[in-house]
Every structure is written in structure tokens, then in C-alpha cells.
N, C-alpha and C positions, 0 to 999 in steps of 0.2 A: 504493500500500500504506500501511496505517496504521503509523506508527512505534511503537517500544516506549514512548516517553514518552506518546504520544497514547493508546495502549491502556491504559497505567497510569492516565492521567487519567480515561478513560471508566470503567474498573473502579472507581476511587475514587468517582466520581460515583454509579455504580450502587449501591455499597455504602452510601454516605451516604443515598441515597434509600431503600434497603431498610431501613436503620436507622431513618429517620424514620417509615416506614410501620409498623414493628414497635412503635416508641414510641407512635405514635398509637393503634394497636390495643390496646396494653397499658393506656394511659390510659383508653380507652373501656371496657375490661373492668372496670377498677377502679371507674370511674364507675357502670357498670351495677350492680355488686355493692353499692356504697354506696347507690344510689337504691333498690334493692329492699329493703334493710334499714332504710330510712327515714332514713338519715343524708344529708339533702339538701345540707347545707353541704359535706360532703366530696365528694359527687357533683358539685357545681358546680365545685369546684377541678379535679377530674379531667376533667370534660367540657370545661372551658376549655382545659386542656392538650391534650386530644384534638383540638379544633378547631385550635389553634395548630400542633400537630405535623402535622396533615393538610394545612394550608395551605403547608407547606414543600415538599410534593411534588405537590400538586394545585391546580387552578385553583378560584377562588371558586365558579364555576357547576357544578362537579363534583357529581354527585348524592350522593356519599358525604359531601362537605363539608356539603351542605344537610341531610342526615339528622343529622349530628353537631350542627349548629346547632339543629335541632329538638329534639334530646335535651337540649341545654343550656337551651333555652327552657323545656322541661317541668320541668327541675330547678329553674330560677328560680321557675316558677309554684308548684311544690310547696313551696318554701321561703318563699313569700309575697313574693317580690321581683318584683312585678308589672310595674313599669316596664321592668326588664331583660328579663323574660319576653316582654313585648309587643314590644320592639325586635327580639329574635331571631325570634320566631314570625311577626311581620309580614313580616320580610325573607324567610323561607323560604316563606311562603305565596305572596307576590307572585312570587317567583322560580319556584317550581314550577308555579304557575297559568299563568304566561307560557309556560313550556315545554309544558304540556299543551295550551294553546290554539293556539299557533303551530306546534307540531309535530304537531297532531292526534293527541295521545296520551292522550285522556281514557279510553280503554279499556285503557290500559297502566299501568305503575307510576306515571308522572307524574300521571295522572288520579286514581288512588286516593290518592296522597299529597296532592294539592291539596285534596281533600275532607277528608282527615284533618287537615291543617294548618289548614284553615278552622275546623274544630270546636275544635281546641286553642287557636287565637287567640281565637275567640269566648268560650271558657270563661275565658281569662285576663282578657279585658275584663269578663266577668260577675263574676269574683271580685274584680276591682279596683273594682267599683261603677260602671263606665263602660257603662251599659246601652244608650245610643244606639249606641255603637260596637259592642257585642255584637250588637244587633239588625241593624245593617248587615252585619256579617260573616255572621251566620246566614242572613239573607235572600239574600245573594250565594251562599252555599253551597247553599241550597234551589234557587235559580235554576239554578246549575251542575248540580246533581244531576238535576233534572227534565229539563233540555234534553239531557243526555247519558244519560238513562234509567238512572240509578243509583237505583232505587226505594228500596232500603234506606236509603241516605244521605239521600235526600229526606225520608223519614219521620223520620229522626233530627234533621234540621235543623228540621222543623216542630215537633217536640217541644221542641227547645231554644228556639225562638222563643216557644212558649207559656210555658215556664218563666221565660224572661227577662221577659216581660210580667207574669207573676205577681209576680216579685220586685220589679219596678218599680212594682207596685201598680196596674197597668192590667188589672183583673180581667175586664172585658168582652172586651177584645181577646184576653186570655190564654185565656179559656174558649172563644172562637170558634176560636182556633188549635188548642186541644186537641181540640175536636170534629172539626176538619178532619183532624188527625192520626189520630184514631180511624177516620175514614172511609178514610184512606189505608191504615191497617193492615189493615182488613177485606178489602182488595183483594189482599193479598199471599198469596193461597192457594197459590201455587206454591212458596212458601218458608215453611212453617209454623214453623220454628225462629226465623226472623227475626220473623215475625208475633207469636209468643208473647213474645219479648224486648221488642219494641216496645210491645205492649199492657201488659206488666208495668211498664215504665219510665214510660209515660204515666199509668198508675194511681197509681204511687208519687208522681209529681209532683202530680197532682190531689189526692191524699190530704194531702200536706204543705201544700197551700194551701187545704185545707178545701172542695174542690170534690167533695163526696161523690156528687152526682148523676152525675158523670162517672167518678169513681174506681171505683164499684161495678160498673157494667156492663163496664168495661175489665178489672177483675180477674176477674170471672166468665168473660168470654170467654177470657182467657189460660189459666185453669184448664181450661176446656172443651176448648180446642185441645190443651193439654198432655196431657190424659188420652187423647186420640185418637192421639197420636204418641209417647208415652213408656210404658215398662213400668208396670204397675199400682203396684208398690211402688218408685217412683222418687223420688230426692231432688229431682229437678227438679219433679215434681208436688207434693212436700211443700213446696217453696218457694212455689209458687203458691197452695197451700192456706193457708199462713201469710199471704201477701199479701192474700188475700180476707178472711181472719179479721180482719186489722188494720182493714180498711174496715168490716166488720160491727160491730166493737166501737165504732166512732165513730158508726154509725147506730143504735146501741142494740140490735142483734140479737145479744145475748150467747149465747142458746141455740143459735143457728146457728153462731156462731164457735167455741164450745167443742169440738165434735167434730172440727172441721177442725184445730185446734191439737193435739188429742190424737193424731190419726192422723199428722199431720206429724211430731210428735216421735217416735212409735214407728217410723216409717219411717227417719228419720235415725239413730236409735240402733241400728237393726238393721244399718246399713251403715257407720257411722262411730263414732268414740269419743265419750265424754261431754264431751270438750273440743273438739268440732267447732265451728268458727265458724258453721256453718249453724244451730246451735241458738240463736244470740244473738237473732235475730228472734223465734223461737218463745218463748223465755223472757221477752222483753220484752212480747210480746203477752199471754202468760199473766199476767204481773204486772199489766198493764192490766186484764185481765178480773177479777182478784181485787180490784183497787182499786175498780172499778165495783160490785163486790158487797160492798164495805165489809169486805174481809178483808185488811187491810194486812200481817198477820204472814205469810200465805202469799205475798203479793206480795214481801215482803222477801227471802224465800228465793230466789225466782226472779231478782230483780234482782242479788242477790249472786252467784248462779251465773253470770249473764251478765257481770258485772264481772270475775269471776275468769277466765273464758275470754278476755276482752279483754286482761287483764293478761298472760296466758300466751302468747297467740297473735298479738296485733296490735301494731303500732307505737303509741306513746303518742298521736300525732296521727292518729287515725282516727275518722271520724264515728260508727262503731258504738260506740266507746268513749265518745264524748260522749253518745250516746243512752242508753247503759247507765247512765252517771253521772246523767243527768237523771232517768231513771225511778227510780233509787235515791233521789235527792233527793225526788221526788214521794212515794215510799213513806215516807221519813223524816218528811216533813211530815204525812202521814196518821197516823203514830205519835207525833206531837207531839215531834219531835226537830229543832227548827229550826236548832240550831248545826251538826249534821252535814249537814242539808239545804243550808244556805247554802254550806258548803265544797264540796259536790259540785256544786251549781249553778254555782259559780264555776269549778270545774275543767272542767265541761262547756262553759261559755261560752268559755273559752280555746280549747278544741278546735274548737267550732263556728265561731268567728271565723276560725280558721286554715284550716279545711277546707271550710267552706260559705260563708263570707263574712259581712259584717256585717248584711245584710238578709234572709237566709234565715229562714223561719218558725221553725225550731228555734233559731236564734241570737236572734231577737227575743223569742221566748217565754221563753227561759232568762234573757236580760238583764232582762226584766220581773220574773222571780222574784227575781233578785239585788237589783234596785232596791227591790222591795217589802219584802224582809227588811231591807235597808239597815243603818243603824247600830244598829238595835234589837237586832240579834244580832251578837255578836262571835264570829267563827269560831275554833275551836281551831286550833292549828298543825298538828295531824295528826288523822286519823280512821282507826280500824282498819277501817272499812267501805269505805274508798276504796282504789283500786289504786295501786300504785307506777308510776312512769313507765317506759317501755321495754317490752321484750317479756316 
């Protein structure tokens, strides 16, 4: 029989373990809340406490501990602390990939996590400018996805390989990979939603890297499939109409782009508020249209509307905010307001460097604008046309 003292010790141990688990969960909830609000520094503190508390009652290889480390790694990545992010994400990827392989669990949770963590680790390398490391991880992810018949993940890794080669200035390899991914997407007829999303992402990557010959047919195909599987007046269809219009603006097909943007805006406004973040891309594309038609006053209205939505609805460090500031600066240059333009280019550059990395086309283009204006323009301390930080 167990004595009273022994029972008391066991009860105390159980209570302490339960307390540690509750603390770990509380820290995790606080971290998740901070992460979602864009306060990555606070999220890191709570995720670190979450991991430490979990390790008091669980073993290192426990799946829950691995997931918490992955969350910590993502918070480091979001905060731009790439060395720490890579350390955490590399560990969780290797650990979970080992389990998926040795336990034959590629079709279970371990397999799904192994592919997800490979993507997160590769993106961390990409943001850190370590392109060869990113290519190695994405190639391994593609290999794992193809041999385990995770077709959607395979397509995602093919697209990421293309994007990494584009950023690394290996345009021929990148274009070949993008074309390969296009062919893979066309075969996903059993999963049209995945097919649409993949084609849209591929088109966006190719557009950013000025591969219009690839971007246009991808965007057209995504819209075509979306119309077959979505309601007529769907915000999903509106998003793909906007994406195609953005490509058409760059190919000089302004007359074809304009009705797409008009219809997309009408659809979004019929279902959502005028402050919907879905309108940001539409407004920026309309601004681009007006700039190409030499109507900067109309473009200014559109860019200011986009910036205001970003100010109200998005964290300060969001790529959409950066794109809105950059387009606002383009408009201010067209209106011969170089001081305001320089300030907004500088603000956009800070955002792009944090969210997209130093070698992304948006970052490079904006940096060139700032350098071109240079010391010839002294930026004012504040601009009424620019958004305040925060939500």
C-alpha cells in the first residue's frame, strides 16, 4: 500500500506538473495574442517562457514542445532576428522530419509538419539573404513532397525555388522553375481551390520580377478557374480580376485592365465596407492606371485611400502598407512634390527591408528612388499625407 507521505508527494508532484502545464498554456496564449497584433518582441518573450515552462513537464522530443519551438522561431523571423529564427526552425524541422521518416508518418501530422517547417526554415534563410541555404531546404522539401505524393506542397516548394532564384538574380533558372510550377499547377484539376491559389501566387511572383510572359497566362488561368468554381459576384473572383489587371497594366493593356478593376471594386463594396483590406490592391492598381494616363490628381486620391485603410486596419510593418506608401510617393513625384515623395519612399523602404528582405524587387526599386533623390531633397519631419504607425 502507498503510505500517506508517498501519496502526498505524488499529489504535490501532480499539482506542480499541472501548474507548469497551465503556465505554459497561458504563456502560449499571451504569445499568440501579441504575435497576431504585430507586437513580435512581446510575442518572443512569451513564447520563450512557453517553451521553458513546457520543458519542465515534457521531454524535448514531445510534439507539443516542437510546435512551441516552431512558434518561437516564427516570432524571431517576424521580428527580423534571423539567426535565432534559423536555430529554432532548423532544430524543429530536423526533429520532425526524422520522426516522419523513421516512423513512416508522412501521411500523418508529423509529415504535414515536416513540410510546413521546411517552408518556414527556407523562408527564414531567404529573408536572411542566405539563398544557397534556402535553395537547399526548398529542394529537400520538393523532394519530400513529391516522393510522399503531397502534390500541393510540391507545387509550393517549386514556386519558392523559383522565387529564391529570382531574388538571387538567377533569372534563367528562376523562369524555368516557374514554368515547371505552372505545369504542375495545371495538373491539379482534382483540387481547383489549390490550383487557383497556386497559379495566383506564381503570377504574383513572376509579376514582381518582371516576368510578364509568365505572369499573364498564370493570372488569366487563375481567373478562368475561379469563375468556374466561385459565385458570379464573389470577392475571390474580384481578387483574381485585380491580379490580372495588375499584369495588364504592366503590359500596356490599360483598356483591358480598367473594366476588371471597376467590376472588382463594385463586387467588394457590395459585400464589405469601404475600409476593407481587399480594396488596397484595387486602389493601388487604379492609381497605377491613372499615373499611366498622366492623371496624377486622380491617382493621389486612390493612393491616399489605400494608405488610410492600411493605417486603420494593418500593422505598421506590413508589405501592403509599404506598397501603398511607395505608390503614394510615385504619385507625389508625378505632382512635383519631391520632399513628400522622399519621406514616403523612405518609410516604404523600412517596411520592405523588414518584411520582404533587402533584395526583393520592391525593396531594390524603392532604395533606388531614395538614393536618386539623395541629399538634393531634405525630407520634412512629418507629412500629412503619410500614415501614422500602428493600427
